[in-house]
C-alpha positions, 0 to 999 in steps of 0.5 A: 161851445168854445169859451175863448174870449175875443180879446184876452183880459188884461192883467194888472199887478197890485202896486203899493204907494211906493210902486212895489208889486208884491205879487210880481216880486213873489212870482220872481222868487220861483224857478223858471219852470214854476213861473211857466206853470203859473203864467200858463194858468193866468193865461188860461184865465185871461182867455177863458174867464169866467172859469171855475174849479179846478183852476179858479175858486170863489172865496166866500165873504170877500166881496167877489175875490177869487183864487187861482189854484196852481200846482207847481213843483215838489207837490207845492200849491201856489195861490193867487188871490184876484178879482176881475173888473172892467175886463182887467184881472187884478192880482192882489196877493200870492202865497204857497198853500200849506193848510186846507183853509186859506190862512186868515192873514193872507185873506185879510191882506188880499181884502185890504189890497182890494179895498185900496184899489176900490177907493 
């Protein structure tokens, strides 16, 4: 069975009260090659959601947050924490994974941003 959506999910970047978009700013720090890899992974989710491993992993005890798992250059692993609501992917926080577990400060920041959007 084909898992393609009829209409791709919309993507929105978390935006602060001052209009900054931390995930978009973070993505702009990467090389064009890495940006293409991450963009392709986001596009795959837009067209095929819901998806599971190896691209998407649910984060336990977060109220439904998930992470996009991107393998970029030099063996680095980028993660973007997101959630989906009303056919919109909300990109909350991005970071380079350096440890086995998702760092608590990265997870806490994503949860705070999720709460900010849901209030």
